[in-house]
C-alpha positions in Angstrom: -49.5 52.9 -6.1 -48.3 50.0 -8.1 -47.2 46.7 -6.6 -43.4 46.0 -6.8 -42.1 42.5 -7.5 -38.6 41.1 -7.0 -36.1 40.6 -4.2 -34.9 43.3 -1.9 -31.3 44.2 -1.3 -31.4 42.7 2.2 -32.5 39.3 0.9 -29.7 39.4 -1.7 -27.1 40.2 1.0 -28.4 37.4 3.3 -28.2 34.9 0.4 -24.6 35.9 -0.4 -23.6 35.6 3.2 -25.2 32.1 3.5 -23.4 31.0 0.3 -20.0 32.3 1.7 -20.6 30.4 4.9 -21.3 27.2 2.9 -18.2 27.7 0.8 -16.1 28.2 3.9 -17.3 25.0 5.4 -16.8 23.1 2.2 -13.2 24.4 1.8 -12.4 23.4 5.4 -13.8 19.9 4.8 -11.7 19.5 1.7 -8.4 20.8 2.9 -6.4 20.7 6.1 -4.8 17.8 8.0 -8.1 16.0 8.6 -9.7 17.1 5.3 -11.1 14.7 2.6 -8.1 15.3 0.3 -5.4 14.4 2.9 -7.5 11.5 4.1 -7.7 10.1 0.6 -3.9 10.3 0.2 -3.4 8.5 3.6 -5.9 5.9 2.5 -4.1 5.4 -0.8 -0.8 4.9 1.0 -2.3 2.4 3.4 -3.8 0.5 0.5 -0.4 0.4 -1.3 1.3 -0.9 1.9 -1.3 -3.6 2.4 -1.1 -4.7 -1.3 2.7 -4.8 -1.0 2.6 -7.0 2.1 0.1 -9.3 0.5 2.1 -9.6 -2.7 5.2 -10.5 -0.8 3.4 -13.0 1.4 1.8 -14.6 -1.6 5.1 -14.9 -3.4 6.7 -16.6 -0.4 3.8 -19.0 -0.1 3.9 -19.8 -3.8 7.7 -20.4 -3.8 7.4 -22.7 -0.8 4.4 -24.5 -2.3 6.1 -25.0 -5.6 9.1 -26.5 -3.9 7.1 -28.9 -1.7 4.6 -29.9 -4.4 6.7 -30.1 -7.5 10.3 -29.8 -6.1 10.8 -27.1 -8.7 11.9 -23.6 -7.7 14.9 -21.4 -8.5 16.3 -22.5 -5.2 17.7 -26.0 -4.6 15.8 -26.2 -1.3 13.4 -23.9 0.7 16.2 -22.6 2.8 17.9 -21.2 -0.3 14.9 -19.0 -1.4 16.4 -15.6 -1.6 14.8 -12.1 -1.5 15.5 -11.8 -5.2 13.5 -15.0 -5.8 10.7 -13.4 -3.8 11.0 -10.2 -5.8 10.9 -12.1 -9.1 7.8 -14.0 -8.0 6.1 -10.7 -7.0 6.8 -9.4 -10.5 5.5 -12.6 -12.1 2.3 -12.5 -10.0 1.7 -8.8 -10.2 2.9 -7.3 -13.5 1.5 -3.9 -12.5 3.9 -3.7 -9.5 7.4 -2.6 -10.2 10.0 -4.3 -7.9 12.8 -1.8 -7.7 15.2 -3.4 -5.2 15.6 -6.6 -3.3 17.8 -7.2 -0.3 17.8 -9.6 2.6 16.2 -6.9 4.8 13.3 -6.2 2.4 11.8 -5.6 -1.0 11.0 -2.2 -2.4 8.3 -1.9 -5.0 6.2 0.7 -6.7 2.4 0.4 -6.6 0.2 3.0 -8.3 3.1 5.5 -8.1 3.8 4.9 -4.4 7.1 3.3 -3.4 6.7 0.9 -0.6 9.4 -1.2 1.3 8.3 -4.5 2.8 10.6 -5.7 5.6 11.8 -9.3 5.5 13.3 -11.4 8.2 14.7 -14.8 7.7 13.4 -17.1 10.3 15.6 -20.0 11.2 14.3 -23.3 12.3 14.2 -23.8 16.1 12.8 -27.3 16.0 14.8 -30.5 16.4 14.2 -31.9 12.9 15.6 -29.3 10.5 14.7 -31.4 7.4 10.9 -31.0 8.0 10.8 -27.4 9.3 13.2 -25.4 7.1 14.2 -21.8 7.4 11.7 -19.4 5.9 10.9 -15.8 5.5 8.7 -13.6 7.8 7.0 -10.6 6.3 7.4 -7.5 8.5 6.0 -4.0 8.3 5.5 -2.1 5.1 6.6 1.6 5.0 6.3 4.3 2.4 9.7 5.1 0.8 10.2 8.9 0.6 12.4 10.7 -1.8 12.0 8.3 -4.7 
């Protein structure tokens, strides 16, 4: 009798079953609410929110610094810095960000295709000497704007 070489049908079926199990595990890891794809979207949104808050904070700091160091700003004094001044400074500092709306309650901008609104609150001076501690802006939470 001659010696046969090759794989048996049973070995082939077992290999196919193992590959199907691996494919199922891979698909489950990629999709679903805790999958890699949805986690990457969440991570991208969190990054955009952090970038937006940082951009607004930097713009406020730069406007206040420009006022105190050089006495030059679009506002006549630090208490007159408006949300639109902050939005313009964000646009100047970060040309890749698109500032789409400014209001006294916040600035809406688009970062990498994600619309983000950063809340702003005007803080009034509570000290006794209003000339040395002016009204300024406080940066609040950043939220993703839906339906844009």
